[in-house]
C-alpha positions in Angstrom: -109.4 -40.4 20.9 -111.9 -38.5 18.7 -110.8 -35.2 20.4 -107.2 -35.8 19.7 -107.9 -36.6 16.0 -109.9 -33.3 15.6 -107.1 -31.3 17.1 -104.5 -32.7 14.8 -106.6 -32.2 11.7 -107.7 -28.7 12.5 -104.1 -27.7 13.3 -102.9 -28.6 9.7 -104.2 -25.4 8.0 -102.6 -23.3 10.8 -99.3 -24.9 10.1 -99.7 -24.4 6.3 -100.5 -20.7 6.8 -96.8 -20.1 7.7 -97.3 -16.5 9.0 -99.9 -14.1 10.2 -102.4 -12.3 8.0 -100.9 -8.9 8.9 -97.4 -10.1 7.7 -98.9 -11.1 4.3 -100.8 -7.8 4.0 -97.7 -5.8 4.9 -95.6 -7.7 2.3 -98.3 -7.0 -0.4 -98.5 -3.4 0.7 -94.7 -3.0 0.3 -95.0 -4.2 -3.3 -97.8 -1.6 -4.0 -95.6 1.2 -2.5 -92.7 0.1 -4.6 -94.8 0.3 -7.8 -96.0 3.7 -6.8 -92.4 4.9 -6.2 -91.2 3.4 -9.5 -94.1 5.0 -11.5 -93.1 8.0 -13.6 -95.0 11.1 -14.4 -96.2 11.5 -18.0 -93.6 14.2 -18.7 -90.8 11.7 -17.7 -92.0 8.9 -20.0 -90.4 8.6 -23.5 -92.4 9.8 -26.5 -93.0 7.0 -28.9 -94.6 7.3 -32.3 -96.2 4.2 -33.9 -98.3 3.5 -37.0 -102.0 2.9 -37.0 -101.6 -0.8 -37.7 -99.1 -1.2 -34.8 -101.5 0.6 -32.5 -104.4 -1.7 -33.5 -102.3 -4.8 -32.9 -101.1 -3.5 -29.5 -104.7 -2.7 -28.5 -106.1 -6.1 -29.5 -103.3 -7.7 -27.6 -103.2 -5.6 -24.4 -106.6 -3.9 -24.0 -108.3 -5.1 -20.8 -111.9 -4.9 -22.3 -110.9 -6.9 -25.4 -109.0 -9.5 -23.2 -112.1 -9.8 -21.0 -114.3 -10.5 -24.1 -111.8 -13.1 -25.3 -112.0 -14.8 -21.9 -115.8 -14.8 -22.1 -115.5 -16.9 -25.3 -113.1 -19.3 -23.5 -115.6 -19.6 -20.6 -118.5 -20.3 -22.9 -116.5 -23.0 -24.7 -115.6 -24.6 -21.4 -119.3 -24.5 -20.4 -120.2 -26.2 -23.6 -117.6 -28.8 -23.2 -118.8 -29.6 -19.6 -122.0 -31.0 -21.2 -119.9 -33.9 -22.4 -117.3 -34.0 -19.6 -120.1 -34.5 -17.1 -120.5 -37.9 -18.6 -117.0 -38.9 -17.8 -116.9 -41.1 -14.7 -115.2 -39.8 -11.7 -112.6 -41.8 -9.7 -112.0 -41.2 -6.0 -109.7 -42.7 -3.5 -110.3 -42.9 0.3 -107.8 -44.3 2.7 -107.4 -44.3 6.5 -105.8 -46.2 9.3 -106.8 -46.5 13.0 -104.8 -47.4 16.1 -105.1 -46.8 19.8 -102.5 -44.6 21.5 -100.9 -47.6 23.1 -100.4 -49.3 19.8 -98.7 -46.3 18.1 -95.3 -47.3 19.2 -95.7 -50.7 17.5 -95.1 -51.7 13.9 -97.5 -50.9 11.1 -98.9 -53.6 8.8 -101.3 -53.8 5.8 -104.0 -54.9 8.2 -103.9 -51.4 9.8 -104.7 -49.6 6.6 -108.2 -49.4 4.9 -108.7 -48.0 1.5 -111.4 -47.7 -1.3 -111.3 -46.7 -4.9 -114.7 -45.8 -6.3 -116.0 -44.9 -9.8 -118.9 -42.6 -10.1 -121.0 -42.2 -13.2 -123.0 -39.0 -13.5 -125.3 -39.1 -16.6 -127.3 -36.0 -17.3 -131.1 -36.0 -17.7 -131.6 -37.0 -21.4 -134.4 -34.5 -22.0 -132.2 -31.6 -21.0 -129.2 -32.5 -23.2 -130.4 -31.0 -26.6 -131.5 -27.8 -24.8 -128.1 -27.5 -23.1 -126.2 -28.1 -26.3 -128.2 -25.5 -28.2 -128.1 -22.9 -25.4 -124.3 -23.5 -25.1 -123.8 -22.9 -28.8 -125.9 -19.7 -28.7 -123.9 -18.5 -25.7 -120.6 -19.1 -27.4 -121.8 -17.4 -30.6 -123.0 -14.4 -28.6 -119.6 -14.2 -26.9 -117.8 -14.3 -30.3 -120.0 -11.4 -31.5 -119.5 -9.5 -28.3 -115.7 -9.7 -28.9 -116.2 -8.3 -32.4 -118.3 -5.5 -31.0 -115.8 -4.7 -28.4 -113.0 -4.6 -30.9 -115.0 -2.3 -33.1 -115.8 -0.1 -30.2 -112.1 0.2 -29.2 -111.1 0.9 -32.9 -113.7 3.7 -32.9 -112.2 5.2 -29.7 -108.7 4.9 -31.1 -109.8 6.6 -34.3 -111.5 9.4 -32.3 -108.4 10.0 -30.1 -106.0 10.0 -33.0 -108.1 12.3 -35.2 -108.9 14.7 -32.4 -105.3 14.9 -31.5 -104.3 15.7 -35.1 -106.9 18.5 -35.4 -106.0 20.0 -32.0 -102.4 20.2 -33.0 -103.4 22.0 -36.2 -105.5 24.3 -34.0 -102.5 25.0 -31.8 -100.3 25.8 -34.7 -102.9 28.3 -36.0 -103.2 30.0 -32.6 -99.4 30.2 -32.2 -99.2 32.0 -35.6 -101.0 35.0 -34.1 -98.5 37.6 -32.9 -100.9 39.9 -31.0 -102.0 37.4 -28.3 -101.3 38.8 -24.8 -98.7 37.0 -22.7 -101.1 36.2 -20.0 -103.4 34.5 -22.4 -100.4 32.5 -23.7 -99.6 31.3 -20.2 -103.2 30.2 -19.6 -103.3 28.5 -23.0 -100.0 26.6 -22.1 -101.5 25.4 -18.9 -104.6 24.2 -20.7 -102.5 22.4 -23.2 -100.5 20.6 -20.6 -103.7 19.3 -19.0 -105.0 18.4 -22.4 -101.8 16.5 -23.2 -101.9 14.5 -20.0 -105.6 13.5 -20.6 -104.6 12.4 -24.1 -101.7 10.2 -22.8 -104.0 8.6 -20.2 -106.7 7.8 -22.8 -104.2 6.4 -25.3 -102.3 4.3 -22.7 -105.5 2.9 -21.3 -106.8 2.0 -24.8 -103.5 0.4 -25.8 -103.0 -1.3 -22.5 -99.5 0.0 -22.1 -98.4 2.8 -19.7 -94.7 2.6 -20.5 -94.6 5.6 -22.9 -96.4 8.6 -24.2 -97.9 7.0 -27.3 -98.8 8.9 -30.4 -100.0 7.6 -33.7 -98.4 8.8 -36.9 -101.1 11.1 -38.4 -100.3 10.0 -42.0 -101.1 6.4 -41.1 -104.6 7.0 -39.7 -107.1 5.7 -42.2 -109.2 8.3 -44.1 -112.8 7.4 -44.2 -115.1 8.0 -47.2 -118.5 9.4 -46.4 -119.9 8.3 -49.8 -119.1 4.7 -48.9 -120.8 5.0 -45.5 -123.8 6.7 -46.9 -124.5 3.7 -49.1 -124.3 1.4 -46.1 -126.4 3.6 -43.9 -129.5 2.6 -45.8 -129.5 -0.7 -43.9 -128.4 -2.0 -40.5 -125.0 -3.5 -40.0 -124.9 -7.3 -39.6 -123.3 -7.0 -36.2 -126.0 -4.6 -35.0 -128.7 -7.0 -36.4 -127.0 -9.9 -34.6 -127.3 -8.0 -31.2 -131.1 -7.7 -31.7 -131.4 -11.3 -32.9 -129.5 -12.7 -29.9 -131.6 -10.7 -27.5 -134.8 -12.2 -29.1 -133.3 -15.7 -29.0 -132.4 -15.3 -25.4 -136.0 -14.4 -24.5 -137.2 -17.4 -26.7 -134.9 -19.8 -24.9 -136.3 -18.7 -21.6 -139.7 -19.9 -22.7 -138.3 -23.2 -24.1 -136.5 -24.0 -20.8 -139.8 -23.7 -18.9 -141.7 -25.7 -21.5 -139.2 -28.6 -21.0 -140.6 -29.0 -17.4 -143.7 -30.4 -18.9 -141.8 -33.3 -20.5 -141.2 -36.5 -18.5 -137.8 -36.8 -16.8 -135.6 -39.7 -17.9 -132.7 -40.5 -15.6 -130.0 -43.1 -16.0 -127.5 -44.3 -13.5 -124.8 -46.9 -13.4 -124.2 -48.6 -10.1 -121.3 -50.7 -9.0 -119.6 -51.7 -5.7 -116.2 -50.2 -5.0 -113.7 -50.8 -7.8 -111.1 -51.7 -5.3 -111.3 -52.2 -1.6 -108.7 -53.1 1.0 -109.7 -53.6 4.7 -107.5 -55.3 7.2 -105.4 -56.9 4.6 -108.4 -58.3 2.7 -108.8 -57.2 -0.9 -112.0 -57.2 -2.8 -113.8 -55.1 -5.4 -115.6 -55.0 -8.7 -114.3 -54.7 -12.2 -117.6 -53.7 -13.7 -118.5 -57.2 -14.8 -122.1 -58.3 -15.3 -122.5 -59.9 -11.9 -121.9 -56.8 -9.7 -122.9 -53.9 -12.1 -126.4 -52.6 -12.4 -127.9 -50.0 -14.8 -130.9 -48.1 -13.6 -133.3 -46.3 -16.0 -136.2 -44.3 -14.4 -139.0 -42.3 -15.9 -140.8 -39.6 -13.8 -143.5 -37.1 -14.6 -144.9 -34.5 -12.2 -148.3 -32.8 -12.8 -148.3 -29.0 -12.5 -151.1 -29.1 -10.0 -150.1 -25.8 -8.4 -149.8 -24.1 -11.8 -146.3 -22.9 -11.0 -144.8 -23.9 -14.3 -147.8 -22.5 -16.2 -147.5 -19.1 -14.5 -143.7 -19.0 -15.2 -144.4 -19.9 -18.9 -146.9 -17.1 -19.2 -144.5 -14.7 -17.7 -141.7 -15.7 -20.0 -144.1 -15.5 -23.0 -145.1 -12.0 -21.9 -141.4 -11.1 -21.5 -140.7 -12.4 -25.1 -143.5 -10.2 -26.5 -142.1 -7.3 -24.5 -138.6 -7.9 -26.0 -140.1 -8.0 -29.5 -141.7 -4.6 -29.0 -138.5 -3.2 -27.6 -136.5 -4.5 -30.5 -139.1 -3.0 -32.9 -138.8 0.4 -31.2 -135.0 0.1 -31.0 -134.8 -0.6 -34.8 -137.0 2.4 -35.5 -134.9 4.7 -33.2 -131.7 3.3 -34.8 -132.9 4.3 -38.2 -133.9 7.8 -37.1 -130.5 8.3 -35.5 -128.8 7.2 -38.7 -130.9 9.7 -40.7 -130.1 12.5 -38.3 -126.4 11.7 -38.5 -126.6 11.7 -42.3 -128.3 15.1 -42.3 -125.8 16.5 -39.8 -122.9 15.3 -42.0 -124.4 16.8 -45.1 -124.9 20.1 -43.4 -121.3 20.1 -42.1 -119.9 19.4 -45.6 -122.0 22.2 -47.1 -120.9 24.6 -44.4 -117.3 23.7 -44.7 -117.4 24.1 -48.5 -118.9 27.5 -48.1 -116.3 28.5 -45.5 -113.4 27.4 -47.6 -114.7 29.4 -50.6 -115.3 32.4 -48.4 -111.7 32.2 -47.0 -110.3 31.9 -50.5 -112.3 34.9 -51.7 -111.2 37.1 -48.7 -107.6 36.1 -49.1 -107.6 37.1 -52.8 -109.5 40.4 -52.1 -107.2 43.5 -52.3 -106.9 45.8 -49.3 -106.6 49.6 -49.5 -105.0 50.2 -46.0 -103.1 48.6 -43.3 -106.2 48.6 -41.0 -108.1 46.7 -43.7 -105.2 44.2 -44.0 -105.1 43.6 -40.2 -108.9 43.2 -40.1 -108.8 40.8 -43.1 -106.1 38.6 -41.4 -108.1 38.6 -38.2 -111.3 37.5 -40.0 -109.4 34.8 -41.9 -107.9 33.6 -38.6 -111.3 33.4 -36.9 -112.8 31.5 -39.8 -110.0 29.0 -39.9 -110.2 28.6 -36.2 -113.9 27.9 -36.4 -113.3 25.4 -39.2 -111.0 23.4 -37.0 -113.4 23.6 -34.0 -116.2 22.3 -36.2 -113.9 19.6 -37.6 -113.5 18.4 -34.0 -117.2 18.0 -33.8 -117.2 16.2 -37.1 -114.7 13.7 -35.8 -117.4 12.6 -33.3 -119.7 11.8 -36.3 -116.9 9.9 -38.0 -116.3 7.8 -34.9 -120.0 7.1 -34.6 -120.2 5.6 -38.1 -117.0 3.6 -37.4 -118.7 2.2 -34.3 -121.8 1.4 -36.3 -120.3 -0.1 -39.5 -116.7 -0.7 -38.7 -113.7 1.0 -40.2 -114.0 1.1 -44.0 -110.8 2.5 -45.6 
């Protein structure tokens, strides 16, 4: 009889599977092949221009990294809620019937069925509740700040892609204005531009989370940043950057606290009751949590750290906290040096750009005495303007860096 029961129960999953593993894999592979066949090359996709605000909204809605950070907040909130939902009693039902093979052809009755309804109370250790609540709040707060940081990072990337694209298009227009470029060089430049365009579409689509078109942002809608505003802010750390350091220190401190809690006595509570409802052979009985059949247990236990395991762990966590403090101090100092280096680099760029623009204006207004001098002058102006645009591409990296550091200040 036991053998027959095992065969019947183990055969249920096989019946539910419906078909073989290979059939399911083939069906999924067919969907993948169809998606590949339906996918279009970048040149075949429509070209769509959107504003900066539309791009930011699309990115916050569809970007996978931002969506993942948002899911982390939801997970943290659920973890915090579980501290209280763990106290909700659980209700379970268990029913079965038993008969011999000879009796299966007969009629069934209530006496053949047995069932139980149980209520289980799981109360957490009281000394751990305050720590779990605080740690959960810290985790949720950290997840919220991580989402803010991820959004700022994506905005910095979007700004970088948009600005670099606009500068490169101006550089192309400048290069196309030259008439004496060999045809072979034009062909090579065209190939490079096609590769550059494809890379741009991939980065933009990945950032926006939408591969249905070749997205481009209207250049006029991209915010213009003011270096004077950022220079005033670069005298101090951004609040979001400070929060990252603070949360790292707090995480190390909580590690010490969790180990120190092991030195406190453990207080456990439990609520015991017989089955809420029980039916066996047609006989009904049970408990409805009245004073006669319900018992509350409260226990207090304390374990001495005779093997010094908790002490060693506490010392290690304390050493780790001191290490994190030193790393944060070094990180803050390095952060300041990087900001100062960035400031100096930007100042040098603006001074150089101002000189180059004045130099170009002077050369353009200078008279020429021959055709050769005119050709040479135009060539010199072209090279200087080309270098200006190339250096502007490098300056965009600095602009993106301060946007990442302090956010986009219009």
